[in-house]
Phi, psi and omega in degrees: 000143177237130177242134179240125174259119177246124175258119176261127179233136179216207179226152174055039176080012185294326180293319177293321178296320177301308180299321178297316180292322176302318181287309185293332181282350182090359181296317179299314179299320179294321178294317179298334180275351181293145178300126177095351178282129181252334180198139175209100190214135179264146177225146179265134179287133175281338183267334184221103183295350179263008181238136175238135178258130172253125171257120190232111183243141183227154180301316184197178181295326179299321178293320177295316180299318178296319178297315181295333179272354184279160176299342179302325183295327177294320177297314181297315180298319179296320179290322176301318179293315180305318183265005177051054184268149173245152188227150163235150186227136172233141183234135182230142175239146178286137178257337174193172182259002183273116179291124182268342185246026185305324183292344180264356185260123177265121181253000000 
């Protein structure tokens, strides 16, 4: 599994407006339906009201490559441009399925 954290930052609420339009337009639902997508979810920063975090998880690199090659990316790029967003990206890969911190997790 590969998880990508994308932080979108804008001005005057543009990052939140972007996430709202992505959701309301059906783009988020379409991405979630893509083969290999495991998670696509936006979060609002408590520390910075101009930043929205997207957690985007995929089965493998092939699924990400297919997503990046899809017509969906043109829609996303156009919306990023419309809202004049800047991004930072972090990428994480799973190293095993054994939870190491189970004793710290309250269920």
